[in-house]
LUMFITI-769614 format. One line per 3 residues: their letters; for each residue x, y, z of N, C-alpha, C. Coordinates in Angstrom, 2 decimals, decimal comma. Each point is the difference from the previous one (the first is absolute). Layout:
N
A = X:Y:Z:X:Y:Z:X:Y:Z ~ ... .
END
This chain:
65
XXX = 79,94:58,40:17,51:-1,26:-0,35:-0,64:0,15:-1,37:-0,66 ~ -1,04:-0,81:0,07:0,01:-1,33:-0,60:-0,83:0,00:-1,28 ~ 0,39:-0,84:-0,94:-0,70:-0,11:-1,27:-0,22:-1,47:-0,35 .
XXX = -1,12:-0,30:-0,58:-0,24:-1,31:-0,60:0,33:0,11:-1,47 ~ 0,79:-0,91:-0,51:0,40:0,02:-1,40:-0,52:-1,27:-0,65 ~ -0,66:0,14:-1,13:-0,57:-1,13:-0,72:0,60:-0,12:-1,39 .
XXX = 0,24:-1,21:-0,44:0,41:-0,25:-1,38:-1,24:-0,32:-0,81 ~ -0,19:0,71:-1,08:-1,15:-0,24:-0,87:0,47:-0,90:-1,15 ~ -0,68:-1,14:-0,15:0,41:-1,01:-0,98:-1,16:-0,34:-0,92 .
XXX = 0,32:-0,67:-1,06:-1,04:-0,49:-0,89:-0,02:-1,52:0,06 ~ -1,12:-0,55:-0,37:-0,17:-1,45:-0,04:-0,93:-0,31:-1,17 ~ -0,11:-1,24:-0,34:-0,93:-0,39:-1,07:-0,78:-1,23:0,44 .
XXX = -1,16:-0,19:-0,62:-0,84:-1,16:0,25:-0,51:-0,49:-1,35 ~ 0,04:-1,32:-0,20:-0,47:-0,58:-1,25:-1,51:0,11:-0,07 ~ -0,51:0,62:-1,05:-1,44:0,18:-0,17:-0,63:-1,04:-0,90 .
XXX = 0,75:-0,54:-0,92:-0,54:-1,03:-0,88:0,70:0,00:-1,34 ~ -0,36:-0,97:-0,82:0,56:-0,15:-1,34:-1,11:0,31:-1,00 ~ 0,27:0,89:-0,96:-1,03:0,44:-0,94:0,56:-0,01:-1,42 .
XXX = -0,84:-0,43:-0,93:0,36:0,04:-1,41:-0,61:1,26:-0,59 ~ 0,86:0,88:-0,53:-0,47:1,28:-0,51:0,87:0,44:-1,18 ~ -0,46:1,01:-0,73:0,73:0,49:-1,17:1,15:0,92:0,39 .
XXX = -0,05:0,64:1,16:1,07:0,87:0,47:-0,05:0,12:1,52 ~ 0,98:0,69:0,55:0,10:0,10:1,46:-1,17:0,76:0,61 ~ -0,46:1,05:-0,67:-1,13:0,76:0,53:-1,26:-0,86:0,09 .
XXX = -0,22:-0,84:-1,00:-1,15:-0,90:0,01:0,12:-1,04:1,10 ~ 1,22:-0,46:0,25:0,22:-0,98:1,07:-0,33:0,61:1,36 ~ 0,39:1,25:0,21:-0,32:0,67:1,26:-1,51:0,19:0,13 .
XXX = -0,67:0,37:-1,08:-1,46:0,17:0,02:-0,69:-1,32:0,36 ~ 0,48:-1,10:-0,55:-0,58:-1,30:0,32:0,19:-0,32:1,49 ~ 1,18:0,30:0,53:0,24:-0,24:1,42:-0,90:0,87:0,87 .
XXX = -0,21:1,24:-0,40:-0,85:0,91:0,77:-1,45:-0,47:0,02 ~ -0,43:-0,67:-1,06:-1,39:-0,48:-0,09:-0,18:-1,40:0,58 ~ 1,11:-0,67:0,31:-0,04:-1,38:0,48:-0,39:-0,05:1,48 .
XXX = -1,14:-0,57:0,28:-0,47:-0,07:1,39:0,84:-0,97:0,84 ~ 0,80:-0,85:-0,64:0,84:-0,95:0,72:1,37:0,60:0,35 ~ 0,36:1,13:-0,61:1,29:0,63:0,29:-0,05:0,63:1,39 .
XXX = 0,99:-0,29:0,81:0,04:0,51:1,37:0,86:1,26:0,05 ~ -0,64:1,14:0,04:0,69:1,29:0,01:0,28:0,48:1,42 ~ -0,30:-0,80:0,99:0,22:0,40:1,39:0,89:-1,03:0,69 .
XXX = 1,32:0,12:-0,15:0,90:-0,96:0,63:-0,05:0,11:1,52 ~ 0,40:-1,08:0,66:0,04:0,02:1,46:1,29:-0,68:0,46 ~ 0,33:0,24:1,25:1,20:-0,57:0,59:-0,39:-0,88:1,18 .
XXX = 0,90:-0,88:0,39:-0,24:-0,80:1,20:0,01:0,91:1,22 ~ -0,46:-0,52:1,12:-0,11:0,79:1,23:1,35:0,60:0,41 ~ 1,04:-0,80:-0,03:1,32:0,47:0,41:0,48:1,14:-0,91 .
XXX = -0,08:-0,18:-1,30:0,48:1,02:-0,94:-0,85:1,26:0,04 ~ -1,29:-0,15:0,24:-0,87:1,17:0,03:0,30:0,92:1,17 ~ 0,71:-0,51:1,01:0,43:0,87:1,11:1,15:0,91:-0,41 .
XXX = 0,72:-0,39:-1,06:1,17:0,77:-0,44:-0,20:0,71:-1,33 ~ -0,93:-0,47:-0,81:-0,16:0,53:-1,35:-1,45:0,42:-0,20 ~ -0,18:1,18:-0,57:-1,34:0,49:-0,32:-0,15:0,03:-1,52 .
XXX = -1,02:-0,65:-0,51:-0,23:-0,04:-1,44:-0,96:1,10:-0,42 ~ 0,29:0,59:-1,14:-0,92:0,96:-0,59:-0,77:-0,66:-1,12 ~ -0,65:0,80:-0,83:-0,76:-0,53:-1,13:0,91:-0,11:-1,22 .
XXX = -0,42:-0,79:-0,96:0,73:-0,11:-1,26:-0,12:1,34:-0,72 ~ 1,13:0,61:-0,35:-0,02:1,30:-0,65:0,53:-0,04:-1,43 ~ 0,51:-1,15:-0,43:0,52:-0,13:-1,36:-0,01:-1,47:-0,36 .
XXX = 0,17:-0,29:-1,27:0,06:-1,39:-0,45:1,25:-0,20:-0,83 ~ 0,44:-1,23:-0,07:1,12:-0,40:-0,84:-0,44:-1,24:-0,76 ~ 0,20:0,00:-1,31:-0,39:-1,13:-0,83:1,26:-0,62:-0,59 .
XXX = 0,13:-1,32:0,13:1,15:-0,72:-0,55:-0,53:-0,97:-1,03 ~ 0,52:0,12:-1,22:-0,42:-0,89:-1,09:0,61:-1,37:0,21 ~ -0,80:-1,04:-0,17:0,49:-1,36:0,17:0,58:-0,51:-1,31 .
XX = 1,08:-0,72:0,09:0,60:-0,65:-1,17:-0,47:-1,45:0,00 ~ -0,80:-0,33:-0,97:-0,54:-1,38:-0,05:0,86:-0,91:-0,80 .
END
């Protein structure tokens, strides 16, 4: 019997820079931002090998100014 085996990986995409009082507020601002691209895409070659899903979580990194 033959099997197809897939590796499930995570990736990230930059959504934007937001000034907020906390991380939850920053995520809310990104969710409301019409300029934030929540649908990443791949080039033609990579899309033949990699299938992207939807964004299922967020990560916020505080900037040191």
